[in-house]
C-alpha positions, 0 to 999 in steps of 0.5 A: 454132509457136503453143501455148496452155496452162493454167499452173495453178501460175502461175494463168494461161493462156499463149500461146507462139510458138516456145517464147517467152512471147507473152502470158497471161491471169491468173485467180483460182480461185473455187468452180466458176469462174475469175475472169479478171483480166488479159490481156496480149500482149507488144508484139512479138506484137500484131496477130497475133490471139494475144490472141483465140486465148488467150482462146478457148482459155481459155474453151473450157477453162473450158467443158470443165471445167464451170466458169463465167467471171467476166470482170473483165478488159476484154479477156475481157469484150470478147471475150465481147461479140464472141463471144456463143457464150461468154456462157452461161459467165458465170452469168446472175445475174452478167451485170449486174455485167459489163454483159453481156446 
């Protein structure tokens, strides 16, 4: 079973497989935004699409909370590039900082 959840006490979103931590996306809380700084999936779980599931969950959560996303993490930035439906989460005036459309 795969579970994804925000772990605010750790300042990260976590993805677990059968209860075992498989990966996380670390963030820093900003006024009205989450700044994603690092995403990691354990080598044993790579190639299963878990990174994408983790980031899509995190970005959907950011949207539902009415926050913006600041993709300092290259993995999150790349995910947004490949999934332009999330581009609106990055404030328009900040997009040039991340080389996003």
